C-alpha beads as a LAMMPS data file, in Angstrom:
LAMMPS data file: protein, C-alpha beads

269 atoms
268 bonds

1 atom types
1 bond types

-500.0 500.0 xlo xhi
-500.0 500.0 ylo yhi
-500.0 500.0 zlo zhi

Masses

1 110.0

Atoms # bond

1 1 1 0.207 -0.039 0.082
2 1 1 1.339 3.217 -1.313
3 1 1 1.310 6.386 1.143
4 1 1 -0.837 9.225 -0.402
5 1 1 1.311 11.872 -2.508
6 1 1 1.547 15.175 -0.523
7 1 1 1.219 18.599 -2.461
8 1 1 3.774 20.282 -1.056
9 1 1 2.774 23.657 -3.285
10 1 1 -1.150 23.359 -1.754
11 1 1 0.344 22.500 1.554
12 1 1 2.651 26.253 1.143
13 1 1 -0.257 28.158 0.253
14 1 1 -2.676 26.980 2.670
15 1 1 -0.924 27.499 5.353
16 1 1 -0.047 31.050 4.432
17 1 1 -3.578 31.923 3.284
18 1 1 -4.089 30.863 7.123
19 1 1 -1.791 33.214 8.726
20 1 1 -2.958 35.706 6.229
21 1 1 -6.462 35.436 7.397
22 1 1 -5.454 35.852 11.103
23 1 1 -3.388 39.198 10.469
24 1 1 -6.341 40.387 8.366
25 1 1 -8.908 39.311 11.006
26 1 1 -6.698 39.833 14.305
27 1 1 -7.775 36.275 15.496
28 1 1 -4.690 33.962 16.066
29 1 1 -5.269 30.590 14.139
30 1 1 -4.206 27.015 14.856
31 1 1 -0.649 26.534 14.090
32 1 1 0.254 25.818 10.551
33 1 1 2.772 22.350 11.362
34 1 1 -0.405 20.093 10.885
35 1 1 0.513 21.029 6.981
36 1 1 4.335 22.059 6.551
37 1 1 5.540 20.182 9.707
38 1 1 7.317 21.311 12.716
39 1 1 10.869 21.055 11.040
40 1 1 10.922 21.638 7.614
41 1 1 12.930 24.667 7.195
42 1 1 12.461 24.942 3.359
43 1 1 8.731 24.905 3.635
44 1 1 8.534 27.144 6.696
45 1 1 10.410 29.552 4.940
46 1 1 8.195 28.989 1.286
47 1 1 5.185 29.856 3.427
48 1 1 7.040 33.270 5.258
49 1 1 8.001 34.157 1.381
50 1 1 4.513 33.881 0.401
51 1 1 3.029 36.044 3.049
52 1 1 5.871 38.577 2.919
53 1 1 5.252 38.660 -1.116
54 1 1 1.305 39.228 -0.129
55 1 1 2.608 42.125 1.931
56 1 1 5.020 43.634 -0.654
57 1 1 2.222 43.742 -3.442
58 1 1 -0.006 45.634 -0.882
59 1 1 2.598 48.302 -0.792
60 1 1 4.674 47.161 2.345
61 1 1 8.566 48.225 2.045
62 1 1 11.137 45.967 3.250
63 1 1 13.610 48.146 5.643
64 1 1 15.146 45.452 7.438
65 1 1 15.767 42.253 9.257
66 1 1 15.200 40.457 12.740
67 1 1 16.735 37.527 13.834
68 1 1 15.015 34.969 16.449
69 1 1 15.926 31.733 18.248
70 1 1 19.278 33.213 19.441
71 1 1 18.704 31.697 22.870
72 1 1 20.054 28.182 23.129
73 1 1 17.114 27.122 25.946
74 1 1 14.504 28.782 23.790
75 1 1 16.265 26.405 20.670
76 1 1 16.006 23.464 22.989
77 1 1 12.263 24.027 23.802
78 1 1 11.787 24.331 20.283
79 1 1 13.923 21.395 19.013
80 1 1 16.369 23.143 16.667
81 1 1 19.895 23.965 16.941
82 1 1 19.828 27.802 15.265
83 1 1 18.266 30.697 15.013
84 1 1 15.610 31.947 12.463
85 1 1 15.101 35.206 10.730
86 1 1 12.299 37.417 9.660
87 1 1 11.689 40.708 7.513
88 1 1 11.061 43.858 9.274
89 1 1 8.532 46.397 7.168
90 1 1 8.272 50.084 6.962
91 1 1 4.728 50.141 8.687
92 1 1 6.255 47.864 11.889
93 1 1 8.309 51.032 13.592
94 1 1 6.604 52.273 16.536
95 1 1 7.492 55.870 18.111
96 1 1 8.390 55.820 21.456
97 1 1 7.035 59.244 22.007
98 1 1 3.140 58.229 21.900
99 1 1 1.309 55.182 23.299
100 1 1 1.788 51.941 21.140
101 1 1 -1.084 51.243 19.113
102 1 1 -1.388 48.938 16.766
103 1 1 -4.934 46.914 16.459
104 1 1 -2.733 44.362 14.382
105 1 1 -1.135 43.235 17.425
106 1 1 -2.588 39.961 18.960
107 1 1 -1.055 38.886 21.576
108 1 1 2.472 40.933 21.817
109 1 1 5.321 40.366 23.790
110 1 1 8.181 42.195 24.232
111 1 1 12.276 41.758 23.976
112 1 1 14.915 43.716 24.518
113 1 1 17.491 43.958 22.338
114 1 1 20.566 45.626 20.332
115 1 1 19.791 46.478 17.055
116 1 1 22.325 47.869 14.165
117 1 1 21.838 49.800 11.210
118 1 1 23.995 48.527 8.442
119 1 1 26.121 51.243 6.345
120 1 1 27.106 48.843 3.661
121 1 1 25.783 45.542 2.035
122 1 1 26.627 42.314 3.316
123 1 1 25.713 40.620 -0.261
124 1 1 29.745 39.336 -1.198
125 1 1 32.392 37.837 -0.194
126 1 1 33.183 35.322 3.221
127 1 1 30.693 37.234 5.196
128 1 1 33.461 37.365 8.114
129 1 1 32.837 38.782 11.331
130 1 1 35.708 41.392 10.199
131 1 1 33.579 42.418 7.312
132 1 1 30.337 42.055 9.388
133 1 1 31.880 44.343 11.836
134 1 1 33.096 47.070 8.867
135 1 1 29.330 46.857 7.287
136 1 1 28.072 47.671 10.588
137 1 1 27.384 51.558 10.596
138 1 1 25.921 51.774 14.264
139 1 1 23.937 50.320 16.836
140 1 1 20.943 51.518 19.496
141 1 1 18.470 49.952 21.840
142 1 1 15.949 48.091 20.930
143 1 1 12.692 46.916 21.830
144 1 1 11.096 44.205 19.689
145 1 1 7.387 44.041 19.921
146 1 1 7.363 40.127 19.210
147 1 1 3.853 38.652 18.282
148 1 1 2.345 35.573 17.149
149 1 1 -0.505 34.844 14.708
150 1 1 -0.464 30.975 16.124
151 1 1 -3.106 30.794 18.788
152 1 1 -1.591 30.883 22.496
153 1 1 1.775 31.421 21.358
154 1 1 1.428 27.166 20.623
155 1 1 4.413 27.169 18.255
156 1 1 7.464 25.434 17.038
157 1 1 9.778 25.640 14.684
158 1 1 7.938 25.536 11.476
159 1 1 5.271 27.457 12.717
160 1 1 7.274 30.397 13.961
161 1 1 9.354 30.488 10.745
162 1 1 6.210 30.442 8.497
163 1 1 5.055 33.373 10.609
164 1 1 8.183 35.587 9.618
165 1 1 10.091 34.522 12.984
166 1 1 7.126 36.022 15.226
167 1 1 7.373 39.495 14.255
168 1 1 5.204 42.598 15.198
169 1 1 6.724 45.912 15.384
170 1 1 9.963 47.191 17.306
171 1 1 11.337 50.560 18.472
172 1 1 14.826 52.031 18.326
173 1 1 16.812 54.462 20.911
174 1 1 17.671 57.561 19.955
175 1 1 21.828 57.372 21.036
176 1 1 23.538 55.615 18.566
177 1 1 27.174 53.988 18.883
178 1 1 29.622 52.676 16.333
179 1 1 31.189 49.634 17.613
180 1 1 34.414 51.727 18.132
181 1 1 32.914 52.998 20.942
182 1 1 30.244 50.071 21.989
183 1 1 31.053 46.470 22.445
184 1 1 27.912 44.293 22.051
185 1 1 29.281 41.523 23.805
186 1 1 29.759 43.544 26.708
187 1 1 26.274 44.636 27.027
188 1 1 24.047 44.228 30.049
189 1 1 20.620 44.426 29.851
190 1 1 17.829 45.177 32.324
191 1 1 13.908 45.061 31.211
192 1 1 11.013 46.110 33.042
193 1 1 7.376 45.626 32.306
194 1 1 4.827 46.603 34.816
195 1 1 4.105 44.647 37.318
196 1 1 6.165 41.151 36.225
197 1 1 9.560 40.394 37.191
198 1 1 12.261 41.862 35.345
199 1 1 13.984 40.484 32.068
200 1 1 17.657 40.682 32.738
201 1 1 20.327 39.800 30.320
202 1 1 23.514 40.328 28.482
203 1 1 25.096 40.198 25.043
204 1 1 26.591 37.148 25.446
205 1 1 23.002 35.545 25.854
206 1 1 22.706 36.184 21.888
207 1 1 24.405 33.228 20.504
208 1 1 27.464 33.564 22.196
209 1 1 28.138 37.839 20.444
210 1 1 24.921 39.859 18.826
211 1 1 27.748 39.908 16.087
212 1 1 27.783 36.255 15.226
213 1 1 24.064 36.519 15.280
214 1 1 24.362 39.303 12.450
215 1 1 26.832 37.308 10.757
216 1 1 24.728 34.473 10.763
217 1 1 21.729 36.561 9.348
218 1 1 24.068 37.568 6.899
219 1 1 24.857 34.367 5.465
220 1 1 21.431 33.068 5.832
221 1 1 19.312 35.774 4.332
222 1 1 22.149 35.712 0.975
223 1 1 21.724 31.854 1.002
224 1 1 17.787 32.551 0.618
225 1 1 18.169 35.233 -2.371
226 1 1 17.414 38.569 -0.224
227 1 1 21.181 39.614 1.224
228 1 1 21.649 42.613 3.457
229 1 1 21.846 45.916 1.845
230 1 1 22.912 49.268 3.466
231 1 1 20.341 51.006 5.335
232 1 1 18.495 48.152 6.525
233 1 1 17.636 48.352 10.533
234 1 1 18.826 44.645 11.971
235 1 1 17.369 43.336 15.058
236 1 1 19.874 40.517 16.554
237 1 1 18.353 38.655 18.863
238 1 1 16.500 38.917 22.843
239 1 1 19.420 39.502 25.533
240 1 1 16.477 37.990 27.726
241 1 1 13.504 36.683 27.930
242 1 1 10.466 37.659 26.412
243 1 1 7.684 39.715 28.605
244 1 1 3.804 39.773 27.782
245 1 1 3.008 43.400 27.052
246 1 1 -1.043 44.255 27.752
247 1 1 -3.158 47.472 27.058
248 1 1 -1.162 49.883 29.090
249 1 1 1.674 48.031 30.534
250 1 1 4.546 50.318 30.728
251 1 1 8.241 49.221 29.330
252 1 1 11.408 50.575 30.446
253 1 1 14.850 49.029 29.053
254 1 1 18.858 49.899 29.708
255 1 1 21.565 48.203 27.604
256 1 1 24.662 49.664 29.313
257 1 1 26.760 51.373 26.781
258 1 1 24.014 52.117 24.161
259 1 1 21.163 54.107 26.846
260 1 1 17.458 53.230 27.321
261 1 1 14.524 53.490 26.061
262 1 1 10.753 53.375 27.302
263 1 1 7.200 53.003 25.775
264 1 1 3.772 52.701 26.995
265 1 1 1.047 50.366 25.488
266 1 1 -2.221 52.186 24.528
267 1 1 -4.961 51.393 26.717
268 1 1 -7.397 50.475 23.482
269 1 1 -6.745 46.584 22.876

Bonds

1 1 1 2
2 1 2 3
3 1 3 4
4 1 4 5
5 1 5 6
6 1 6 7
7 1 7 8
8 1 8 9
9 1 9 10
10 1 10 11
11 1 11 12
12 1 12 13
13 1 13 14
14 1 14 15
15 1 15 16
16 1 16 17
17 1 17 18
18 1 18 19
19 1 19 20
20 1 20 21
21 1 21 22
22 1 22 23
23 1 23 24
24 1 24 25
25 1 25 26
26 1 26 27
27 1 27 28
28 1 28 29
29 1 29 30
30 1 30 31
31 1 31 32
32 1 32 33
33 1 33 34
34 1 34 35
35 1 35 36
36 1 36 37
37 1 37 38
38 1 38 39
39 1 39 40
40 1 40 41
41 1 41 42
42 1 42 43
43 1 43 44
44 1 44 45
45 1 45 46
46 1 46 47
47 1 47 48
48 1 48 49
49 1 49 50
50 1 50 51
51 1 51 52
52 1 52 53
53 1 53 54
54 1 54 55
55 1 55 56
56 1 56 57
57 1 57 58
58 1 58 59
59 1 59 60
60 1 60 61
61 1 61 62
62 1 62 63
63 1 63 64
64 1 64 65
65 1 65 66
66 1 66 67
67 1 67 68
68 1 68 69
69 1 69 70
70 1 70 71
71 1 71 72
72 1 72 73
73 1 73 74
74 1 74 75
75 1 75 76
76 1 76 77
77 1 77 78
78 1 78 79
79 1 79 80
80 1 80 81
81 1 81 82
82 1 82 83
83 1 83 84
84 1 84 85
85 1 85 86
86 1 86 87
87 1 87 88
88 1 88 89
89 1 89 90
90 1 90 91
91 1 91 92
92 1 92 93
93 1 93 94
94 1 94 95
95 1 95 96
96 1 96 97
97 1 97 98
98 1 98 99
99 1 99 100
100 1 100 101
101 1 101 102
102 1 102 103
103 1 103 104
104 1 104 105
105 1 105 106
106 1 106 107
107 1 107 108
108 1 108 109
109 1 109 110
110 1 110 111
111 1 111 112
112 1 112 113
113 1 113 114
114 1 114 115
115 1 115 116
116 1 116 117
117 1 117 118
118 1 118 119
119 1 119 120
120 1 120 121
121 1 121 122
122 1 122 123
123 1 123 124
124 1 124 125
125 1 125 126
126 1 126 127
127 1 127 128
128 1 128 129
129 1 129 130
130 1 130 131
131 1 131 132
132 1 132 133
133 1 133 134
134 1 134 135
135 1 135 136
136 1 136 137
137 1 137 138
138 1 138 139
139 1 139 140
140 1 140 141
141 1 141 142
142 1 142 143
143 1 143 144
144 1 144 145
145 1 145 146
146 1 146 147
147 1 147 148
148 1 148 149
149 1 149 150
150 1 150 151
151 1 151 152
152 1 152 153
153 1 153 154
154 1 154 155
155 1 155 156
156 1 156 157
157 1 157 158
158 1 158 159
159 1 159 160
160 1 160 161
161 1 161 162
162 1 162 163
163 1 163 164
164 1 164 165
165 1 165 166
166 1 166 167
167 1 167 168
168 1 168 169
169 1 169 170
170 1 170 171
171 1 171 172
172 1 172 173
173 1 173 174
174 1 174 175
175 1 175 176
176 1 176 177
177 1 177 178
178 1 178 179
179 1 179 180
180 1 180 181
181 1 181 182
182 1 182 183
183 1 183 184
184 1 184 185
185 1 185 186
186 1 186 187
187 1 187 188
188 1 188 189
189 1 189 190
190 1 190 191
191 1 191 192
192 1 192 193
193 1 193 194
194 1 194 195
195 1 195 196
196 1 196 197
197 1 197 198
198 1 198 199
199 1 199 200
200 1 200 201
201 1 201 202
202 1 202 203
203 1 203 204
204 1 204 205
205 1 205 206
206 1 206 207
207 1 207 208
208 1 208 209
209 1 209 210
210 1 210 211
211 1 211 212
212 1 212 213
213 1 213 214
214 1 214 215
215 1 215 216
216 1 216 217
217 1 217 218
218 1 218 219
219 1 219 220
220 1 220 221
221 1 221 222
222 1 222 223
223 1 223 224
224 1 224 225
225 1 225 226
226 1 226 227
227 1 227 228
228 1 228 229
229 1 229 230
230 1 230 231
231 1 231 232
232 1 232 233
233 1 233 234
234 1 234 235
235 1 235 236
236 1 236 237
237 1 237 238
238 1 238 239
239 1 239 240
240 1 240 241
241 1 241 242
242 1 242 243
243 1 243 244
244 1 244 245
245 1 245 246
246 1 246 247
247 1 247 248
248 1 248 249
249 1 249 250
250 1 250 251
251 1 251 252
252 1 252 253
253 1 253 254
254 1 254 255
255 1 255 256
256 1 256 257
257 1 257 258
258 1 258 259
259 1 259 260
260 1 260 261
261 1 261 262
262 1 262 263
263 1 263 264
264 1 264 265
265 1 265 266
266 1 266 267
267 1 267 268
268 1 268 269
């Protein structure tokens, strides 16, 4: 008796449609691993690409990338041994001077990160650490607002990759530091969220060094046919645990050498 043939193209389309519908309706959906598997990296990125192409066709513009799963503990939880990547669009950046209100956010969580802005492309050459360092124009403190279109954050590797690495939005600080002025691996982070235990961490918690995370991203993005470009914002991965941020939550992060950043979520859900 032969096993039924699986239409992989149809599975990718159905998974992408499920995630797009969840985003459009602001209502979380079931995991997509029933369609593409929990660990098939190629299918997961195919879904992500299809979702992102739909956004681009509707007018969204790519302004950067994010790196996820940089914590070894989170990797172990999801049964993987590598990070993942997502795309940042121009409508995902929020202004810290006003309450964050975005009805597209479904079940947001905050992560404190170091963001890098590129001054040069990372498309050619060996993409070694020296090349990556030279391509970074400056670093700033950042808050990533992670979000999942998957109900209750019930995710495995395939789910989060397909869902644009659980990207929601981000806020950038205003104090810029070059790598001559700031050492990412030595940074210490503390993030507080109203009524919750502080999230603490350091640069070494991000793949051993946030610059190693950017190096991984440069190689992975090029392998996917979309190399990193000058001017793009790179969210290099969490320095400590995520924290849920509901309506009215106040978030404050301090990273040594980079400064501080505070945001407040709107009272409206």
